C-alpha atoms as an extended CHARMM CRD file, in Angstrom:
* protein
*
        80  EXT
         1         1  MET       CA             87.9910000000      143.9720000000      149.9260000000  PROA      1               0.0000000000
         2         2  SER       CA             88.5920000000      145.9860000000      146.7940000000  PROA      2               0.0000000000
         3         3  GLY       CA             87.0750000000      145.9130000000      143.3650000000  PROA      3               0.0000000000
         4         4  ARG       CA             83.7300000000      147.3300000000      144.4430000000  PROA      4               0.0000000000
         5         5  GLY       CA             83.8570000000      149.8730000000      141.6020000000  PROA      5               0.0000000000
         6         6  SER       CA             85.4220000000      147.5180000000      139.0600000000  PROA      6               0.0000000000
         7         7  ARG       CA             83.2610000000      146.5380000000      136.1180000000  PROA      7               0.0000000000
         8         8  ILE       CA             83.9710000000      143.7560000000      133.6600000000  PROA      8               0.0000000000
         9         9  HSD       CA             82.2580000000      142.1610000000      130.6770000000  PROA      9               0.0000000000
        10        10  VAL       CA             81.7310000000      138.4030000000      130.6830000000  PROA      10              0.0000000000
        11        11  ARG       CA             80.4860000000      136.0280000000      128.0190000000  PROA      11              0.0000000000
        12        12  PRO       CA             76.8270000000      135.0650000000      128.5430000000  PROA      12              0.0000000000
        13        13  GLU       CA             77.8100000000      131.3830000000      128.6080000000  PROA      13              0.0000000000
        14        14  ALA       CA             80.1860000000      132.1020000000      131.5280000000  PROA      14              0.0000000000
        15        15  VAL       CA             77.1280000000      132.5060000000      133.7780000000  PROA      15              0.0000000000
        16        16  SER       CA             75.6700000000      129.2690000000      135.1190000000  PROA      16              0.0000000000
        17        17  GLY       CA             73.1000000000      129.4480000000      137.9070000000  PROA      17              0.0000000000
        18        18  THR       CA             74.6860000000      131.3710000000      140.7660000000  PROA      18              0.0000000000
        19        19  ARG       CA             78.2590000000      130.9440000000      139.4510000000  PROA      19              0.0000000000
        20        20  VAL       CA             80.4320000000      132.7640000000      136.9390000000  PROA      20              0.0000000000
        21        21  ILE       CA             83.4040000000      130.9390000000      135.4110000000  PROA      21              0.0000000000
        22        22  LEU       CA             85.8690000000      133.1850000000      133.5910000000  PROA      22              0.0000000000
        23        23  ASP       CA             88.2680000000      132.1880000000      130.8220000000  PROA      23              0.0000000000
        24        24  ALA       CA             92.0190000000      132.8960000000      130.6480000000  PROA      24              0.0000000000
        25        25  ALA       CA             91.7110000000      136.3330000000      129.0040000000  PROA      25              0.0000000000
        26        26  GLU       CA             89.0730000000      137.5450000000      131.4700000000  PROA      26              0.0000000000
        27        27  THR       CA             91.1250000000      136.1650000000      134.3740000000  PROA      27              0.0000000000
        28        28  ARG       CA             94.2960000000      137.8880000000      133.1630000000  PROA      28              0.0000000000
        29        29  HSD       CA             92.3990000000      141.1980000000      133.1290000000  PROA      29              0.0000000000
        30        30  LEU       CA             91.1390000000      140.6140000000      136.6890000000  PROA      30              0.0000000000
        31        31  ARG       CA             94.5940000000      139.7590000000      138.0260000000  PROA      31              0.0000000000
        32        32  ARG       CA             96.9510000000      142.0450000000      136.1060000000  PROA      32              0.0000000000
        33        33  VAL       CA             94.8890000000      145.1090000000      135.2600000000  PROA      33              0.0000000000
        34        34  LEU       CA             92.3530000000      145.3100000000      138.0810000000  PROA      34              0.0000000000
        35        35  ARG       CA             94.6010000000      143.4950000000      140.6160000000  PROA      35              0.0000000000
        36        36  LEU       CA             91.6820000000      141.6830000000      142.2110000000  PROA      36              0.0000000000
        37        37  ARG       CA             91.9550000000      138.7830000000      144.6500000000  PROA      37              0.0000000000
        38        38  VAL       CA             89.7430000000      136.0570000000      146.0640000000  PROA      38              0.0000000000
        39        39  GLY       CA             87.0110000000      137.6840000000      148.1640000000  PROA      39              0.0000000000
        40        40  ASP       CA             86.8930000000      140.9000000000      146.1220000000  PROA      40              0.0000000000
        41        41  LEU       CA             83.6360000000      142.1400000000      144.6090000000  PROA      41              0.0000000000
        42        42  VAL       CA             83.2490000000      143.0340000000      140.9440000000  PROA      42              0.0000000000
        43        43  ARG       CA             80.3160000000      144.1090000000      138.7910000000  PROA      43              0.0000000000
        44        44  ALA       CA             79.9530000000      141.9720000000      135.6720000000  PROA      44              0.0000000000
        45        45  LEU       CA             77.9150000000      142.7850000000      132.5790000000  PROA      45              0.0000000000
        46        46  ASP       CA             76.7150000000      139.5150000000      131.0560000000  PROA      46              0.0000000000
        47        47  GLY       CA             75.8620000000      140.5880000000      127.5140000000  PROA      47              0.0000000000
        48        48  ARG       CA             72.1780000000      139.8640000000      128.0960000000  PROA      48              0.0000000000
        49        49  GLY       CA             71.3150000000      143.1330000000      129.7930000000  PROA      49              0.0000000000
        50        50  ARG       CA             72.0300000000      142.0550000000      133.3660000000  PROA      50              0.0000000000
        51        51  GLU       CA             74.5380000000      143.5190000000      135.7890000000  PROA      51              0.0000000000
        52        52  LEU       CA             75.8240000000      140.9950000000      138.3100000000  PROA      52              0.0000000000
        53        53  THR       CA             77.5570000000      141.6250000000      141.6090000000  PROA      53              0.0000000000
        54        54  VAL       CA             80.1040000000      138.8370000000      141.9010000000  PROA      54              0.0000000000
        55        55  ARG       CA             82.3770000000      137.7950000000      144.7860000000  PROA      55              0.0000000000
        56        56  LEU       CA             85.5170000000      136.0690000000      143.4970000000  PROA      56              0.0000000000
        57        57  THR       CA             85.8470000000      132.6080000000      145.0630000000  PROA      57              0.0000000000
        58        58  ALA       CA             88.7620000000      131.1260000000      143.0710000000  PROA      58              0.0000000000
        59        59  LEU       CA             91.5440000000      132.7210000000      141.0510000000  PROA      59              0.0000000000
        60        60  SER       CA             94.2810000000      130.7760000000      139.2740000000  PROA      60              0.0000000000
        61        61  ALA       CA             96.6250000000      131.5740000000      136.4050000000  PROA      61              0.0000000000
        62        62  ARG       CA             94.1470000000      130.4660000000      133.7170000000  PROA      62              0.0000000000
        63        63  SER       CA             90.6780000000      130.7140000000      135.2370000000  PROA      63              0.0000000000
        64        64  ALA       CA             88.5890000000      132.4370000000      137.8460000000  PROA      64              0.0000000000
        65        65  GLU       CA             85.2910000000      131.6670000000      139.4780000000  PROA      65              0.0000000000
        66        66  GLY       CA             82.8330000000      133.7800000000      141.3780000000  PROA      66              0.0000000000
        67        67  GLU       CA             79.5450000000      133.6120000000      143.2260000000  PROA      67              0.0000000000
        68        68  ILE       CA             76.7030000000      135.8600000000      142.0610000000  PROA      68              0.0000000000
        69        69  LEU       CA             75.4250000000      137.8690000000      145.0110000000  PROA      69              0.0000000000
        70        70  GLU       CA             72.9840000000      140.0770000000      143.1170000000  PROA      70              0.0000000000
        71        71  SER       CA             71.5470000000      140.3630000000      139.6200000000  PROA      71              0.0000000000
        72        72  THR       CA             69.8990000000      143.5350000000      138.3320000000  PROA      72              0.0000000000
        73        73  THR       CA             68.6190000000      144.7660000000      134.9980000000  PROA      73              0.0000000000
        74        74  PRO       CA             69.5420000000      148.4490000000      134.7000000000  PROA      74              0.0000000000
        75        75  ALA       CA             67.0070000000      150.7860000000      133.0870000000  PROA      75              0.0000000000
        76        76  ARG       CA             67.7790000000      151.2190000000      129.3950000000  PROA      76              0.0000000000
        77        77  GLU       CA             65.8650000000      154.4360000000      128.8340000000  PROA      77              0.0000000000
        78        78  SER       CA             65.6900000000      157.6920000000      130.6850000000  PROA      78              0.0000000000
        79        79  PRO       CA             62.5460000000      157.9280000000      132.8260000000  PROA      79              0.0000000000
        80        80  LEU       CA             61.9950000000      161.4480000000      131.3890000000  PROA      80              0.0000000000
């Protein structure tokens, strides 16, 4: 499984419950630039301050879907 270090941005409305559904542009980036496949892990920033660890479950020419394995809210300020 690759993609562990890959990070993408997704539209907030792409996140629904424990699923992420990506549009054609986001999917093209996953397939052609990052060269990810079904089963790969990717970190997704959702535009609402959360970082999601997502396992890709479906990948077609125009859409992709993934299962959210973990959701974190990274610290915004330095603890110092």
